C-alpha positions as CSV (number, residue, x, y, z in Angstrom):
1,M,-0.2,2.7,-152.4
2,A,0.6,-0.6,-150.7
3,L,0.1,-1.1,-147.0
4,T,3.2,-2.2,-145.1
5,Q,3.6,-3.1,-141.4
6,T,6.8,-2.7,-139.5
7,S,7.3,-4.3,-136.0
8,I,10.2,-3.4,-133.8
9,I,11.0,-4.1,-130.2
10,D,11.7,-0.6,-128.9
11,E,11.8,-1.1,-125.2
12,I,13.3,-3.9,-123.0
13,T,13.3,-3.7,-119.2
14,I,14.7,-6.2,-116.8
15,N,13.3,-6.3,-113.2
16,L,15.4,-7.0,-110.2
17,N,13.9,-10.5,-110.0
18,G,14.9,-11.3,-113.6
19,V,11.6,-10.8,-115.3
20,I,12.0,-9.4,-118.8
21,L,9.4,-7.0,-120.1
22,Y,9.5,-5.8,-123.7
23,R,7.3,-3.7,-126.0
24,T,6.8,-4.1,-129.7
25,N,5.9,-1.0,-131.7
26,N,3.8,-1.9,-134.7
27,V,3.4,0.7,-137.4
28,V,1.2,0.5,-140.5
29,M,2.1,2.7,-143.4
30,D,0.2,3.5,-146.6
31,G,3.1,4.5,-148.8
32,D,4.9,7.4,-147.0
33,K,1.9,8.0,-144.6
34,Q,1.6,6.4,-141.2
35,I,-2.0,5.3,-140.8
36,A,-1.9,3.3,-137.6
37,Q,0.4,2.5,-134.7
38,G,0.0,0.2,-131.7
39,Y,2.1,-1.3,-129.0
40,V,2.1,-4.9,-127.7
41,R,3.7,-5.6,-124.3
42,N,5.0,-8.9,-123.2
43,S,6.8,-10.4,-120.3
44,I,8.7,-13.5,-119.6
45,V,9.9,-14.9,-116.3
46,P,13.2,-16.6,-115.5
47,G,13.3,-20.1,-116.8
48,S,10.6,-19.6,-119.4
49,D,10.8,-21.4,-122.8
50,L,12.5,-19.0,-125.2
51,T,11.5,-20.9,-128.4
52,E,9.0,-18.3,-129.7
53,Q,10.8,-15.2,-128.3
54,P,12.5,-12.6,-130.5
55,A,16.3,-13.1,-130.9
56,N,17.3,-9.9,-129.0
57,V,15.1,-10.9,-126.1
58,V,16.6,-14.4,-126.1
59,A,20.1,-13.0,-126.1
60,I,19.3,-10.9,-123.0
61,A,17.7,-13.8,-121.2
62,N,20.7,-16.0,-121.9
63,V,22.9,-13.4,-120.1
64,V,20.6,-12.4,-117.3
65,W,19.0,-15.7,-116.4
66,T,21.8,-17.4,-114.5
67,S,21.0,-20.5,-112.5
68,E,21.0,-18.3,-109.4
69,V,18.4,-15.9,-110.9
70,I,16.2,-18.8,-111.9
71,T,16.4,-20.5,-108.5
72,N,15.7,-17.2,-106.7
73,Y,12.8,-16.4,-108.9
74,Q,11.3,-19.9,-108.4
75,A,11.8,-19.6,-104.6
76,E,10.1,-16.2,-104.7
77,I,7.1,-17.6,-106.5
78,A,6.9,-20.6,-104.1
79,A,7.0,-18.3,-101.1
80,Q,4.2,-16.1,-102.6
81,T,2.1,-19.1,-103.3
82,A,2.6,-20.5,-99.8
83,K,1.6,-17.2,-98.3
84,Q,-1.6,-17.0,-100.4
85,T,-2.5,-20.6,-99.5
86,T,-2.0,-19.8,-95.8
87,M,-4.2,-16.6,-96.1
88,V,-7.0,-18.6,-97.8
89,A,-7.0,-21.5,-95.3
């Protein structure tokens, strides 16, 4: 029998700050028999380059990532960075 692999995004979550988390389910079949399965988890933050992302993730990002969400996320990261810098100094 021929080996085939199927990959499907089976879970997408959006955090309150706009970060998109998604899980890809990879299944390897030998004919009608599943011989392997594994998951790959990814995350993308507001304002990220969407060029290499799956189409359904891009569609969600285009709806969720308003300019306000991107600005708030960037401000949140800047505040965290400033706090960490202050703690180290």
